[in-house]
PAZAPA-4460 file (N, C-alpha, C; in steps of 0.05 Angstrom, whole numbers, plus 32768, in hexadecimal, padded with zeros to 4 digits):
% residues 223
    n_x    n_y    n_z   ca_x   ca_y   ca_z    c_x    c_y    c_z   seq   type   mol
   8144   7FB2   7E85   8125   7FBD   7E7E   8127   7FE2   7E7F     1      M     A
   8115   7FE4   7E68   810F   8007   7E64   810A   800F   7E71     2      A     A
   8110   8033   7E72   8115   803D   7E87   80FC   8047   7E81     3      K     A
   80E8   804C   7E92   80C1   8055   7E88   80C8   8073   7E8C     4      L     A
   80CD   8078   7EB1   80CA   8094   7EB1   80E2   8098   7ECC     5      I     A
   80E6   80B2   7EC7   80FA   80B8   7ED9   80F2   80AC   7EF7     6      S     A
   8108   80B4   7F0B   8107   80AB   7F22   80F0   80C1   7F34     7      P     A
   80D9   80AA   7F3C   80CA   80B8   7F4D   80CD   80A8   7F6C     8      H     A
   80B1   80B0   7F7F   80A6   80A8   7F8D   8083   809E   7F8F     9      T     A
   808A   808A   7F81   8067   808B   7F78   805F   807D   7F98    10      I     A
   8044   8092   7F9E   803B   808E   7FBD   801D   8085   7FB4    11      V     A
   8015   8063   7FB3   8001   8050   7FB5   7FF1   805F   7FC8    12      V     A
   7FCE   8065   7FC3   7FC6   806F   7FD6   7F9D   805D   7FC8    13      V     A
   7F91   8056   7FD2   7F76   804B   7FD7   7F72   8039   7FF5    14      G     A
   7F56   803D   7FF3   7F48   8033   800A   7F54   8018   8014    15      P     A
   7F52   800A   802C   7F63   7FEB   802D   7F4D   7FE0   8022    16      P     A
   7F59   7FC8   8016   7F4D   7FAC   8003   7F55   7FBB   7FE9    17      G     A
   7F59   7FD4   7FE6   7F59   7FD6   7FC2   7F6B   7FCA   7FB4    18      S     A
   7F83   7FBD   7FBB   7F90   7FAC   7FAC   7FAE   7FC4   7FAE    19      G     A
   7FB3   7FDD   7FB9   7FCD   7FEC   7FBE   7FDE   7FCB   7FC5    20      K     A
   7FE1   7FC8   7FD2   7FFD   7FB5   7FD8   8006   7FA7   7FBA    21      G     A
   7FF6   7F94   7FB6   7FF9   7F82   7F9A   7FF7   7F97   7F82    22      T     A
   7FE1   7FB1   7F72   7FF2   7FC8   7F66   800E   7FD4   7F69    23      Q     A
   8013   7FD8   7F81   8032   7FE4   7F84   8048   7FC9   7F85    24      A     A
   804A   7FBB   7F8A   8056   7FAB   7F7F   805C   7FA0   7F5F    25      A     A
   803F   7FA2   7F4E   804F   7FA1   7F37   804D   7FBA   7F2C    26      R     A
   8051   7FDA   7F32   8051   7FE5   7F2D   8075   7FE1   7F29    27      I     A
   807A   7FE3   7F3F   809F   7FD6   7F49   80AB   7FCB   7F2F    28      A     A
   8099   7FBB   7F39   80A5   7FA8   7F1C   80A7   7FAF   7F09    29      E     A
   808D   7FC3   7EFC   808C   7FCA   7EDF   80AB   7FE5   7EE2    30      L     A
   80B6   7FEF   7EF6   80C6   8000   7EEE   80E6   7FF7   7EF7    31      L     A
   80E3   7FE1   7F04   8103   7FD5   7F0D   80FB   7FE8   7F29    32      G     A
   80F2   7FED   7F3E   80F0   7FFF   7F55   80EC   7FEE   7F6C    33      W     A
   80F8   8000   7F7E   80ED   7FEE   7F9B   80D0   7FF2   7F9F    34      S     A
   80CD   7FD9   7FAF   80B2   7FDC   7FBB   80A9   7FE0   7FCD    35      H     A
   80A8   7FF5   7FE3   80A6   7FFA   7FF6   808D   7FF2   8010    36      I     A
   808C   7FE3   8015   806C   7FD4   8024   806E   7FDE   8045    37      D     A
   8066   7FF9   8044   8066   7FFF   8063   8056   7FE8   8074    38      V     A
   8041   7FE4   8069   802B   7FCB   8086   804B   7FB7   8083    39      G     A
   805C   7FAE   8071   8066   7F95   8076   807D   7FA5   8090    40      D     A
   8081   7FB5   8089   80A5   7FC5   8098   8091   7FC7   80B2    41      L     A
   807C   7FCD   80B6   8069   7FCC   80D0   8068   7FB6   80DD    42      L     A
   8055   7F9E   80CA   8057   7F7E   80D9   806C   7F7C   80E9    43      R     A
   8084   7F7C   80D2   80A2   7F75   80DB   80A7   7F79   80FC    44      N     A
   80AA   7F98   80FA   80AE   7FA9   8112   809E   7F9A   8128    45      A     A
   807F   7F96   811F   806D   7F86   813B   8071   7F76   8142    46      A     A
   808A   7F67   8133   808F   7F45   8144   80AA   7F4E   814F    47      R     A
   80B1   7F5B   814E   80C3   7F5C   8166   80C3   7F6C   8185    48      Q     A
   80C8   7F60   8195   80CD   7F5B   81B5   80CD   7F74   81C0    49      N     A
   80BA   7F93   81BB   80B8   7FAC   81BF   809F   7FB4   81CD    50      T     A
   80A9   7FC9   81E1   808B   7FD8   81E4   807F   7FE4   81C9    51      D     A
   808F   7FEC   81B2   808C   7FF8   81A0   807C   7FDE   818D    52      T     A
   8083   7FCD   8186   807E   7FB3   817A   8059   7FAE   8188    53      A     A
   8054   7FAE   81A2   803E   7FB3   81AD   8024   7FBB   81A7    54      L     A
   8033   7FD5   81A3   8019   7FEE   81A5   801D   7FEB   8179    55      T     A
   802A   7FE6   8172   8028   7FDB   814E   800D   7FC9   8150    56      I     A
   8018   7FAE   8160   800C   7F99   8157   7FE9   7F9E   8163    57      R     A
   7FE2   7FB1   817D   7FCB   7FB4   8183   7FBC   7FD2   8173    58      D     A
   7FCE   7FE3   8169   7FC1   7FFA   815A   7FAB   7FEF   813D    59      T     A
   7FC5   7FD8   8131   7FBE   7FD8   8113   7FA7   7FB9   8117    60      M     A
   7FA8   7FAF   8135   7F91   7F9C   8130   7F76   7FAB   813E    61      Q     A
   7F71   7FC6   8145   7F60   7FD2   8147   7F55   7FDB   812F    62      R     A
   7F5E   7FDB   8114   7F5B   7FEB   8101   7F6B   800A   80FC    63      G     A
   7F70   8014   8110   7F7C   8031   8115   7F97   8035   810D    64      Q     A
   7F9F   8049   8106   7FB9   8056   80F8   7FCC   805B   810F    65      M     A
   7FE4   804E   810A   7FF1   8058   811A   8007   8074   812C    66      L     A
   800E   8076   8140   801A   808E   8141   8034   8098   8135    67      P     A
   8030   80AF   8130   804A   80C1   8119   8061   80B3   811E    68      A     A
   8066   80B7   813D   8079   80B8   8148   8087   8097   8147    69      E     A
   8074   807E   8143   8086   806A   813B   8081   8060   811F    70      I     A
   806C   806E   8108   8078   806D   80EC   808D   8075   80DE    71      V     A
   8091   808F   80E6   80AB   80A2   80D9   80B7   8094   80D7    72      R     A
   80C8   8099   80F2   80E3   8085   80F3   80E9   806C   80E0    73      P     A
   80D2   805E   80DD   80CD   8044   80CE   80D3   8045   80B0    74      I     A
   80C3   8060   80A3   80C0   806B   8097   80D9   8074   8083    75      I     A
   80EC   8088   809A   8101   8095   8091   8119   807E   808C    76      E     A
   8114   806B   80A2   8130   805E   808E   8129   804A   807A    77      T     A
   810E   8041   8070   8112   8037   8050   810E   804B   803D    78      A     A
   8107   8069   803E   8108   8073   802C   8117   808C   801D    79      V     A
   8128   8093   8038   813C   80AA   8038   814D   80A4   8024    80      L     A
   814D   80B5   8011   8167   80B8   7FFC   816B   8096   7FE9    81      N     A
   8157   8099   7FEA   8148   8080   7FD2   8147   808E   7FB5    82      H     A
   815A   8098   7FAE   8156   80A6   7F96   8152   8096   7F78    83      Q     A
   8155   807A   7F78   8151   807B   7F62   8132   806F   7F57    84      E     A
   8120   8077   7F68   80FF   8075   7F6D   80F5   8063   7F78    85      G     A
   80E3   8061   7F88   80D3   804A   7F8B   80B3   8054   7F95    86      F     A
   80AA   8031   7FA1   808A   8031   7F9E   8088   8032   7FB5    87      V     A
   8077   8049   7FC7   806E   804B   7FDF   8055   8039   7FEA    88      L     A
   804F   802B   7FF4   8034   801F   7FFB   802D   8017   801B    89      D     A
   801F   8031   8021   8015   8027   803D   8016   804D   8049    90      G     A
   802A   805C   803D   8023   8076   8045   8018   8089   803E    91      Y     A
   8017   809E   8048   8010   80B4   8047   7FEF   80B1   8047    92      A     A
   7FE6   80A7   805C   7FCC   80A0   806A   7FC0   80BD   807B    93      R     A
   7FD5   80CB   8074   7FC4   80E7   8086   7FD6   80FB   8081    94      R     A
   7FCB   8111   807E   7FCF   812C   807A   7FF1   8136   807C    95      V     A
   7FF1   812F   8095   800D   8135   80A4   802A   8123   8095    96      E     A
   801F   810D   8090   802A   80FB   8081   8030   8105   8061    97      Q     A
   801E   810F   805D   8025   8117   803F   8037   812F   8040    98      V     A
   8034   813E   8056   8043   8150   8057   8064   814A   805E    99      E     A
   8065   8139   806E   807C   8127   8079   808F   8121   8057   100      I     A
   807E   8119   8041   808E   8108   8029   8097   8125   8019   101      L     A
   807C   813D   801C   8081   8151   8009   8098   8161   8018   102      T     A
   80A0   8160   8035   80BE   8168   8040   80D5   8161   802B   103      S     A
   80D0   8142   8037   80E7   813A   802E   80EF   8139   8004   104      W     A
   80D3   8136   7FF3   80D8   8135   7FE1   80E9   8158   7FDD   105      A     A
   80DB   816C   7FE7   80E5   8187   7FE7   8106   8185   7FE8   106      A     A
   810D   8183   8000   812F   8179   800B   8137   8166   7FF2   107      A     A
   812D   815B   7FDC   8141   814E   7FCB   8147   812C   7FDB   108      G     A
   8136   812D   7FF0   8145   810B   7FFE   8132   80F9   7FF1   109      D     A
   811A   80FB   7FE5   8113   80E7   7FD7   810A   80FB   7FBD   110      I     A
   8106   80DF   7FA3   8103   80EC   7F8D   80E3   80F9   7F8F   111      P     A
   80D1   810D   7F73   80C6   8119   7F76   80A2   8108   7F76   112      P     A
   8096   8116   7F89   8070   80FC   7F91   8063   80FB   7F75   113      I     A
   805D   80DE   7F72   8045   80D7   7F5A   8032   80C6   7F6C   114      W     A
   801D   80D5   7F6F   8005   80B7   7F7A   7FF5   80A7   7F70   115      G     A
   7FF0   8098   7F72   7FE6   8087   7F63   7FC7   8084   7F6E   116      I     A
   7FAB   808A   7F73   7F9C   8085   7F80   7F85   806B   7F76   117      Q     A
   7F7C   8056   7F7C   7F76   8040   7F7D   7F55   803E   7F86   118      I     A
   7F4A   8048   7F6F   7F28   8049   7F86   7F17   8033   7F88   119      N     A
   7F0F   8022   7F98   7EFE   800C   7F95   7EE4   8015   7FA9   120      V     A
   7EC9   8008   7F9F   7EAB   8016   7FB0   7EB0   8001   7FCA   121      P     A
   7EA8   800C   7FDD   7EAF   800A   7FF6   7EA2   7FE3   8001   122      S     A
   7E89   7FDE   7FEF   7E83   7FBE   7FF5   7E91   7FAF   7FE1   123      A     A
   7E9E   7FC1   7FC5   7EBA   7FA3   7FC6   7ED2   7F9F   7FD0   124      D     A
   7ED3   7FB4   7FE4   7EEA   7FB3   7FEE   7EE6   7FA1   800B   125      I     A
   7ED0   7FA5   8015   7EBE   7F92   8034   7EBC   7F6F   8024   126      I     A
   7EC0   7F70   800C   7EC3   7F53   8000   7ED6   7F49   7FFE   127      E     A
   7EE7   7F58   7FF2   7EFD   7F50   7FE6   7F18   7F45   800B   128      R     A
   7F11   7F55   801C   7F21   7F55   8036   7F0C   7F3F   8041   129      I     A
   7F02   7F32   8040   7EEE   7F19   8048   7F04   7EFF   803D   130      R     A
   7F02   7F01   8025   7F0C   7EF3   8011   7F26   7EEE   800E   131      Q     A
   7F3B   7F05   8017   7F57   7EFD   8010   7F6C   7EE8   8020   132      R     A
   7F7C   7EE6   801F   7F92   7ED5   802F   7FA7   7EE0   8023   133      R     A
   7FBF   7EDA   803F   7FDF   7ECD   8038   7FE8   7EB7   803E   134      Y     A
   7FFE   7EB7   8034   8014   7EA3   8031   801D   7EA6   8055   135      C     A
   8023   7E95   8062   8032   7E94   807D   804E   7E8F   8079   136      T     A
   8056   7E7C   805F   806D   7E74   805E   807C   7E92   8048   137      G     A
   8072   7E9E   8021   8083   7E9E   801F   806F   7EC9   801F   138      C     A
   805A   7ECC   8037   804B   7EE0   803A   8042   7EF2   8015   139      H     A
   803B   7ED9   8002   8038   7EE5   7FF3   8012   7EE8   7FF6   140      H     A
   800D   7F01   7FEA   7FF4   7F09   7FFA   7FD6   7F07   7FDB   141      K     A
   7FDA   7F04   7FCE   7FC3   7F09   7FB8   7FB7   7EF1   7FB0   142      N     A
   7FA6   7EEA   7FC6   7F98   7ECB   7FCB   7F79   7EDF   7FD0   143      Y     A
   7F69   7EDB   7FC7   7F46   7EDB   7FC5   7F38   7EBE   7FCB   144      L     A
   7F26   7EC1   7FE8   7F1F   7EA6   7FE3   7F08   7EA7   7FE9   145      V     A
   7EEE   7E96   7FE9   7EDF   7E97   7FF9   7EDC   7E8D   8008   146      N     A
   7EBF   7E87   801F   7EBC   7E7A   802F   7EAF   7E62   8034   147      D     A
   7EAA   7E53   8015   7E9E   7E33   8018   7EBC   7E2E   800D   148      T     A
   7EC8   7E37   7FFB   7EDC   7E30   7FEF   7EF5   7E35   7FF9   149      D     A
   7F06   7E31   800A   7F18   7E3C   800B   7F39   7E2D   8008   150      E     A
   7F49   7E40   7FFC   7F63   7E31   7FF6   7F6B   7E34   8008   151      A     A
   7F86   7E17   8010   7F95   7E22   8028   7FAA   7E18   8020   152      V     A
   7FBA   7E0E   800B   7FDC   7E1C   800C   7FD8   7E2C   7FF0   153      R     A
   7FF9   7E3D   7FF7   7FFF   7E4B   7FE2   8001   7E42   7FC7   154      C     A
   7FFE   7E47   7FB3   8006   7E43   7F99   8022   7E47   7F90   155      L     A
   8031   7E53   7FA4   804B   7E5A   7F9F   8055   7E45   7FAA   156      R     A
   805D   7E48   7FC5   8074   7E40   7FD5   805C   7E22   7FEB   157      C     A
   8046   7E22   7FE4   8037   7E0A   7FF3   8034   7E0F   8008   158      G     A
   803B   7E34   800F   8035   7E2F   8037   8015   7E2F   803B   159      G     A
   800E   7E39   8052   7FF2   7E35   8056   7FE7   7E51   8056   160      H     A
   7FD8   7E5B   804E   7FBF   7E70   8043   7FB5   7E79   8062   161      L     A
   7FB2   7E8D   8065   7FA4   7E96   807F   7F9A   7EB7   8077   162      T     A
   7F83   7EB6   808B   7F81   7ED5   808A   7F93   7EF7   80A4   163      K     A
   7F93   7F0D   8099   7FA4   7F19   80A9   7F93   7F1F   80C6   164      R     A
   7FA3   7F22   80D8   7F98   7F24   80F0   7F87   7F44   80EE   165      T     A
   7F88   7F52   80E4   7F83   7F65   80DF   7F64   7F6F   80D0   166      D     A
   7F5C   7F59   80BF   7F49   7F5C   80B0   7F2D   7F48   80B7   167      D     A
   7F23   7F4B   80CC   7F09   7F48   80DE   7EFA   7F5A   80CE   168      T     A
   7EDC   7F50   80CC   7EC9   7F67   80C4   7EC5   7F7F   80D6   169      D     A
   7ECF   7F81   80F3   7ECC   7F97   80FE   7EE8   7FA9   8101   170      Q     A
   7EF9   7FA1   80F6   7F0E   7FAD   80EE   7F15   7FB3   80DC   171      T     A
   7F03   7FAB   80C4   7F05   7FBA   80A6   7EF4   7FCA   80AE   172      V     A
   7ED7   7FCF   80AC   7ECD   7FE2   80BB   7EE6   7FFC   80C7   173      K     A
   7EE9   7FFB   80D9   7EFA   800F   80E5   7F0B   8016   80D3   174      Q     A
   7F1C   800C   80C3   7F31   8013   80B6   7F1D   801E   809D   175      R     A
   7F06   8017   808E   7EF8   802A   8079   7EFA   8045   808A   176      L     A
   7EEC   8044   809F   7EE6   8060   80AA   7EF9   8074   80B5   177      E     A
   7F11   8064   80BE   7F2E   8071   80B9   7F3B   8078   80A2   178      T     A
   7F2C   806A   808D   7F3B   807C   8072   7F27   8092   806B   179      Y     A
   7F15   8094   8063   7EFA   80A9   8066   7F03   80C4   807A   180      E     A
   7F11   80BA   8091   7F18   80D6   80A4   7F2B   80DF   80A4   181      R     A
   7F41   80CB   80A1   7F59   80CD   80A1   7F70   80D1   8082   182      E     A
   7F67   80BE   806C   7F77   80C0   8055   7F68   80C8   8050   183      T     A
   7F4D   80CF   8037   7F41   80E0   8025   7F4C   8100   8023   184      I     A
   7F50   810B   8041   7F56   8123   803D   7F7F   8125   803A   185      P     A
   7F86   810B   8047   7FA6   810A   803D   7FAC   8103   8016   186      A     A
   7F90   80FE   8010   7F9D   80FA   7FEB   7F8E   8114   7FE4   187      I     A
   7F7D   811E   7FF2   7F78   813D   7FE4   7F90   8150   7FE5   188      K     A
   7F98   8154   7FFA   7FB3   8159   8001   7FD4   814C   7FEA   189      Q     A
   7FC9   8136   7FE7   7FE1   812B   7FD4   7FDD   8139   7FBE   190      L     A
   7FC8   813C   7FB1   7FC2   814A   7F92   7FC3   8166   7F9A   191      K     A
   7FC9   816E   7FA8   7FCE   8193   7FA9   7FE2   818D   7FAB   192      S     A
   7FF8   817B   7FA5   8016   817C   7FB0   8028   816E   7F8B   193      I     A
   8013   815D   7F84   8021   814D   7F77   8006   813C   7F61   194      A     A
   8012   8134   7F50   7FFE   8126   7F36   7FF9   8113   7F49   195      R     A
   7FD5   810C   7F3E   7FD6   80F1   7F50   7FC1   80E4   7F34   196      V     A
   7FC8   80CD   7F30   7FBA   80BB   7F1C   7F9F   80AC   7F29   197      S     A
   7F8A   80AC   7F25   7F76   8096   7F2E   7F6B   8086   7F17   198      V     A
   7F68   806E   7F2B   7F68   8052   7F18   7F4F   8046   7F26   199      I     A
   7F45   803B   7F0E   7F27   8029   7F1E   7F33   800A   7F25   200      D     A
   7F2F   8003   7F41   7F44   7FF0   7F47   7F2C   7FDA   7F4C   201      G     A
   7F12   7FDD   7F35   7F0A   7FC2   7F34   7F09   7FB3   7F29   202      R     A
   7F0B   7F99   7F25   7F19   7F86   7F09   7F28   7F76   7F16   203      G     A
   7F28   7F62   7F05   7F4F   7F54   7F0B   7F5A   7F66   7F18   204      S     A
   7F74   7F55   7F1C   7F96   7F5F   7F26   7F9A   7F67   7F0A   205      I     A
   7F90   7F57   7F02   7FAB   7F63   7EE6   7F9E   7F77   7ECC   206      D     A
   7F83   7F7D   7ED4   7F73   7F8A   7EBF   7F7B   7FAA   7EDC   207      E     A
   7F78   7FB3   7EF1   7F88   7FC2   7F02   7FA3   7FCD   7EF3   208      V     A
   7FB3   7FB2   7EF3   7FCA   7FBA   7EF8   7FD8   7FC5   7ED8   209      A     A
   7FC1   7FBF   7EC1   7FC3   7FC0   7EA2   7FB9   7FE9   7EAB   210      Q     A
   7FAC   7FF0   7EB3   7F97   8004   7EB3   7FBC   8018   7EBE   211      R     A
   7FC6   800F   7ED9   7FDD   8020   7EDF   7FF0   8023   7ED0   212      I     A
   7FF6   8013   7EC4   8010   800B   7EAE   8005   801F   7E9A   213      S     A
   7FE4   801C   7E8F   7FE4   8034   7E74   7FEC   8051   7E7F   214      D     A
   7FE5   804F   7E98   7FF0   806A   7EA4   8009   8077   7EA8   215      V     A
   801B   805D   7EAC   8038   8066   7EAF   8043   8062   7E97   216      I     A
   803C   8058   7E80   8043   8055   7E69   803C   8079   7E5A   217      K     A
   802A   8088   7E60   801E   80A2   7E4E   8026   80B5   7E60   218      H     A
   803B   80A8   7E7C   8044   80C8   7E86   8059   80D6   7E6A   219      E     A
   8050   80EC   7E75   805E   8109   7E6E   8085   80FB   7E6B   220      P     A
   808A   80F8   7E7A   80A6   80E2   7E82   80B3   80D6   7E73   221      D     A
   8099   80C8   7E68   809B   80A8   7E61   80B3   80A7   7E48   222      A     A
   80C3   8093   7E4E   80E3   8091   7E41   80CD   8074   7E20   223      R     A
***
């Protein structure tokens, strides 16, 4: 694969249900970089038989953000000294998290930061989350179904499709409120220290992916 851009820490941000995880995986595939899905890291940690795992499960099901002392060690293990470039999905949701990434970049522990912000209206987000399913077998996430004609088998592996336990209407509302209160200021902070490309997240997965690809390919250091 031809090198498109120099190594970066690409931070994908946006409201819950905006397609961050799906598009982060697409970006990583386009660039040949690692996709670090913090949500998956936390869900894996939540499956352990520990007090920390119980805190993670309870906090995520309430639609709230986890304490920094739980999240930071998990992130450090995943990203520090990851110099070849990577796509970070699910972190920098608070101002202090942006400051942590900034300090790591300044110390040379991670490559320079570049933000990709995916914007989707709140009404569209609520409908997307009501419809989305993931596969319990291969954990593929890109399923949108409706309540009257629900698919039950994964097209990749034949596994059962189900909703995430934290995708209830009440939890989604809480997550959107948390996004406005916590993450919007974090995005503003991110924009003050790094370039952030804003992407229209409406439309199909492929349409959004093409918009992001166009931005990446027209960056000043594109090869």
